[in-house]
N, C-alpha and C positions, 0 to 999 in steps of 0.2 A: 639175634639175627641180621647177618651180614649186609644182607641186602634187603631196601625197601621192600613191603608187601605190596603185591599187584593189585591193582585195581581192577574190577570186575565191569566200569563202566562201561568199557567196549565190548560188544556182540561178537562174539567169535564168528558168526554165522558170514556176518559183513564182512567182517576184519578177512577172513580165508578168502573169501569170494573177490575183494576186490584186492589182495595180492596174486592169486589164479591170473585175474583180468589183467591185473598190470603184469605181472612175470612171460602170460604169451603173449599181451605188446611188447616186451623188451626181445625176445627171441625171434619175433616174426620181423622186426625192425632191426634186430643188430645182426641176424645170423640170415635171416634167408630174404628179406628187402635189400640189405646193404650189399651192392657189387664191388668191385675191386678199385674202382675209379674214386668211390667214396672210401672206402676201406684204405686205402692207400694213402689218396690226395688229403684226409683232414690230416693228417702226421707229419707233413712236408715242413719244410722250413717256410718255402715259398709257395703262394696257390693254395694255399689250405684251406681258405674262406667258404669258395664254393661248395666243396666237396663236404664239408661239412656243415653248412648249412642243410644242405639236400639232402644228408644224413637225417639230422636234427628234426628237419620240415617233415621226414616220413614217421618220425617219433611222434612228433605233435599231430599230425593225419589220422595215424592211427588210434591212439590215446582219446582226441579228440571226437572220432568216429564211437569208440566204445563208452565213452562215456554219455553224451548225447543219447544213446539207445537205451545205456540200461539207467542212469541220474542225471539229468540233462542240470540240474540244478551245482554239481560240481565241475563245468563246463573249465571253469580258471583253472582245475588241476592240470587240465592238459597244458595248460600255457606253462606252467609254474615247472613239469617236469622238461617241458624243450628247451628251457632256460639252464637247470639244472644238468641236462646232458650235456648241452653246450660246451658247458664250464668245465664238466669232468673229460669229455673228448677233447676239449681243446688242453687241458693241463697233462694228458697224458701226450698229444700230440709234441707240445713243446717239449718233455721229457724225451719221447721217441726222436725228433728229430736235433735237440740238443747234445745226445749220448750218441746219433748214431746205435739205435737201439731196434736192431732189424730180424727176423728170425732167420733168414741166410748168413748173417753174420755168426748166427750162433750165440749172440748176446746174452750174458746170465741175467737180466734185467729184463728180459725178451716179456717170457710167461708171467715173473712178479707184475709188469705193469699190465697186462690184460687182467691176473686177478684182481688187481685192485680196483681197476678199472669195470670192471662185473660187480664185484661187490658195491663199490659207491652205488651203481646204479639200481641193485638188487636194493639196499639201506633206501635207496630212493623213492620206490616202490612200496617198501615196507611202513616209511613215514607218510607218503601220501595216502596208504591204504588205512593205517589207524585216522590220520584225519579224515575220512572218507565215512568210515564205519562211525565214528564217535560221533558223528551230525546224520548220520542214518537214520 
């Protein structure tokens, strides 16, 4: 077999549960609670820090609230999620501003960058769900 056998040491129920929680958190923070000041501002060449920080603090607040209700011992996971979200969104912002990637200009990288950004965020959620499910 080309792939190593997968261990069953992580319970599927907690893994799926944490994935759902972190995915709902992500959708709320990235699409429902992110206003245009955050979305546009975090990708600018200058003045990006406050919109980016505000956006990532929304992620932190939601993740921390949900984790504290469900399993308070994992409080630190919200801060890991915050830090990774900050790095991923800043990297995307650097690409957007450096190459003038906007939807208005129909730049060919626009949707690619959004796709990569969202993929990295969901992989982060998956990784953090694994950590919490493994230690459940």
